[in-house]
C-alpha positions in Angstrom: 110.6 90.5 96.9 110.2 91.0 93.2 110.3 94.3 91.4 106.9 95.7 90.7 106.3 96.3 87.0 103.3 98.6 87.2 102.7 102.1 88.5 106.4 103.0 88.3 106.5 106.2 86.2 104.4 109.1 84.8 103.0 106.8 82.1 100.5 105.6 84.7 98.8 109.0 84.2 96.4 109.6 81.3 96.9 112.7 79.2 96.1 115.8 81.2 95.7 113.7 84.4 97.5 115.2 87.3 96.2 113.0 90.2 95.1 109.4 90.4 93.3 107.8 93.3 92.5 104.2 94.2 92.0 101.8 97.1 94.4 98.9 97.6 92.8 96.2 99.6 92.3 92.4 99.9 94.1 91.7 96.7 97.4 90.2 98.1 99.2 90.3 101.4 102.3 91.9 100.1 103.3 94.5 97.6 106.7 93.8 96.0 109.6 96.3 96.5 109.3 98.9 93.8 110.0 102.6 93.0 108.3 105.2 90.9 109.0 108.8 89.8 106.0 110.5 91.3 104.8 111.4 94.8 102.3 109.2 96.5 100.1 110.0 99.5 99.1 106.9 101.5 96.4 106.6 104.2 95.9 103.3 106.0 92.1 102.9 106.2 92.0 99.5 107.9 94.3 96.7 109.1 98.0 96.8 110.0 101.2 95.5 108.6 104.8 96.6 107.7 106.1 99.2 105.3 109.5 98.4 103.9 111.4 101.6 102.9 114.9 101.0 101.5 116.7 99.0 104.3 114.2 100.0 107.1 110.9 98.5 108.1 108.1 100.5 109.8 104.9 99.2 111.4 101.8 100.7 109.9 98.2 100.7 111.3 94.8 102.1 110.7 95.0 105.9 110.5 98.6 106.3 109.6 99.4 108.9 106.9 102.6 109.1 105.0 104.1 110.3 101.7 106.4 108.3 99.5 108.6 110.5 97.3 110.0 109.6 93.9 112.8 107.0 93.5 112.5 105.5 97.0 112.4 101.7 97.1 109.4 100.5 99.2 106.8 97.8 99.6 104.2 96.4 102.0 103.5 93.3 104.0 100.1 92.9 105.6 99.2 90.7 108.6 95.7 89.7 107.3 93.4 90.3 104.3 91.2 92.9 106.2 93.6 95.8 105.2 92.8 98.8 103.1 95.1 101.6 102.0 94.0 104.7 100.0 96.6 106.0 97.5 96.8 109.4 95.9 99.3 109.6 93.1 100.7 113.0 91.9 102.0 113.9 88.5 104.9 116.4 88.9 102.9 119.0 87.0 100.4 119.0 89.8 102.9 120.7 92.1 103.9 123.2 89.4 100.3 124.1 88.7 99.4 124.6 92.3 102.8 125.7 93.7 101.7 129.0 95.1 98.6 127.6 96.9 100.5 124.6 98.3 103.4 126.7 99.6 101.0 128.8 101.6 99.7 125.8 103.5 101.1 125.4 107.0 102.4 121.8 107.3 102.7 121.2 103.5 106.6 121.1 103.5 106.5 118.9 106.7 104.2 116.4 105.0 105.7 116.3 101.5 109.4 117.1 102.0 110.5 116.7 105.6 108.6 113.7 107.0 109.7 111.4 104.0 113.3 112.5 104.6 113.1 111.5 108.2 111.3 108.2 107.8 114.5 106.4 107.0 116.0 107.1 110.4 115.4 104.3 112.9 115.4 106.5 116.0 112.3 108.4 114.9 108.6 107.8 115.1 107.0 105.8 112.2 104.9 108.7 111.0 104.3 112.3 112.0 100.6 112.0 111.4 97.9 109.7 112.5 94.2 110.4 111.9 91.1 108.8 113.4 89.4 107.3 110.4 86.0 106.8 112.2 86.0 110.5 113.3 86.8 111.9 109.9 83.8 110.8 107.9 83.9 113.7 105.5 87.5 113.0 104.6 86.8 109.3 104.1 83.8 110.2 101.9 86.1 112.3 99.7 88.6 109.4 99.4 85.7 107.3 98.0 84.6 110.1 95.7 88.1 110.4 94.3 88.3 106.7 93.7 84.9 106.8 92.0 85.9 109.7 89.7 88.7 107.5 88.4 86.1 105.5 86.5 84.4 108.5 85.0 85.1 109.9 81.5 83.4 113.3 81.8 84.9 116.5 80.6 85.2 118.0 84.1 86.4 114.9 85.9 90.0 115.9 86.2 89.2 119.3 87.5 87.0 117.8 90.2 89.8 115.4 91.2 92.3 118.2 91.4 90.0 120.3 93.6 89.1 117.4 95.9 92.8 116.5 96.1 93.7 120.1 97.2 91.0 119.9 99.9 92.5 116.6 101.1 96.0 118.0 101.3 94.8 121.2 103.1 92.8 119.1 105.6 95.8 116.8 106.4 98.1 119.8 106.7 95.6 121.3 109.3 95.9 118.0 111.2 99.6 118.2 111.5 99.4 121.1 114.0 96.6 119.3 115.9 98.8 116.2 116.1 101.6 118.1 117.7 99.4 118.9 120.8 98.8 115.2 121.5 102.5 114.4 121.7 104.3 114.3 125.0 107.5 116.3 125.6 109.8 113.5 124.4 108.5 113.7 120.8 107.0 117.2 120.8 110.4 118.8 120.2 110.3 117.2 116.7 107.4 119.4 115.7 108.9 122.5 117.2 112.1 121.9 115.3 110.3 121.0 112.1 108.6 124.4 112.2 112.0 125.9 111.6 112.7 123.5 108.7 109.5 124.4 107.1 110.6 128.1 107.5 113.8 127.1 105.6 111.8 125.5 102.8 109.6 128.6 102.5 112.2 131.3 102.8 115.4 129.7 101.3 115.6 132.5 98.8 116.2 135.0 101.6 118.9 135.5 104.2 118.2 133.0 107.1 119.8 133.7 110.5 120.4 130.8 112.9 118.8 132.8 115.7 115.6 133.0 113.7 115.5 129.2 113.4 116.1 128.4 117.1 113.7 131.1 118.1 111.0 129.6 115.9 111.6 126.3 117.5 111.5 127.7 121.1 114.9 126.2 121.9 118.3 127.5 123.0 121.0 127.7 120.3 122.9 124.7 121.6 119.8 122.5 122.0 118.5 123.5 118.5 121.8 122.6 116.8 122.1 119.3 118.7 118.6 118.1 117.9 119.0 119.3 114.3 122.1 117.3 113.8 120.4 114.2 115.3 117.6 114.5 112.8 119.4 115.5 109.6 123.0 114.4 110.2 124.3 117.9 109.4 124.3 121.4 111.0 121.4 123.8 110.1 123.5 126.0 107.8 124.7 123.0 105.8 121.1 121.9 105.4 120.1 125.3 104.2 122.9 125.3 101.6 122.1 121.8 100.4 118.4 122.7 100.1 119.2 125.8 98.1 121.4 123.8 95.8 118.6 121.2 95.2 116.2 124.0 94.3 118.7 125.6 92.0 119.3 122.2 90.3 115.6 121.8 89.7 115.4 125.4 88.3 118.3 124.6 85.9 116.4 121.6 84.7 112.9 123.1 84.4 113.4 126.8 83.6 115.4 128.9 81.2 116.4 131.4 83.8 120.0 132.7 83.8 122.5 131.6 86.4 122.4 135.1 87.9 118.6 134.9 88.3 118.7 131.4 89.7 121.4 132.3 92.2 119.3 135.3 93.4 116.1 133.3 93.6 117.8 130.6 95.7 119.5 132.8 98.2 123.1 132.8 97.0 125.2 135.9 97.2 126.0 135.9 93.5 126.3 133.6 90.5 130.0 133.0 91.2 129.3 131.9 94.7 126.4 129.7 93.5 128.6 128.1 90.7 131.4 127.3 93.1 129.1 125.6 95.7 127.2 123.8 92.9 130.4 122.3 91.5 131.6 121.3 95.0 128.3 119.5 95.6 127.7 117.8 92.2 131.2 117.7 90.6 130.1 119.8 87.6 129.3 123.4 87.1 125.7 124.7 86.6 126.5 125.5 82.9 127.8 122.0 82.3 124.8 120.5 84.0 122.5 122.4 81.6 124.6 121.3 78.6 124.2 117.7 79.7 120.4 118.1 80.0 120.3 119.7 76.5 122.3 116.9 75.0 120.2 114.3 76.7 117.0 116.0 75.4 118.3 116.3 71.8 119.3 112.6 71.9 115.9 111.6 73.1 114.2 113.7 70.4 116.4 112.2 67.7 115.7 108.7 68.9 119.2 107.9 69.8 
């Protein structure tokens, strides 16, 4: 497939626009493999086909809900022209603006951070969430309202889009817990385990005990570690450390906080411990990483 030339970076957003919504339907039977640097929420409204993600292929059908994170190669192949997919695109500043609210939503981290990470693994279900489109009329109505607002040029249009988008995210997060109850024991353990992963994503700045995690998941210690390794290809404590390092790396890029402050906010013992682990992971120190970012920014500003 060809590389898609459109909708690949934040330039797709108009000034002060944090979300964008549209329906993709009946235009062509495949979408070329492409990547973009923003998050995208996808809901299959009608039809069925295949979703190509990196080197894997997933079957998608009416009602499937899934997130595509930034920088992941993906595309679609549809079986007939009666398909329709609703897309919500998120500028990175959307998550910064509503960070506190989103982090309080049960299921948010599963939807945006954990489910996308697991979709590449062939032994897993295609999607953790499936909704009945015909039974969710109000949600469908909001999808259409969001798509209609894209064509408006009124002063409060962007605010309306953001508020409706927050409602959509909250509603879908509510459905994640309801979805769990419909799974049989063979797959239900996934949701039990993912509760603990969501706990990690919410409390990474604090001390996290392994016992807390397997208790949250209602599993024995040995079962929890075994299932965790199957899903993430690493033990729980390694996952926690890597997640803390990713958060710290983001803070180094987007804030002016000191290394000591970042180390504390990300759950490390002290700045020396943080710097040592960071260098082991990324092959350069946190200070060097900041210097590289500053040099890159200065070069961009000078037009080099």
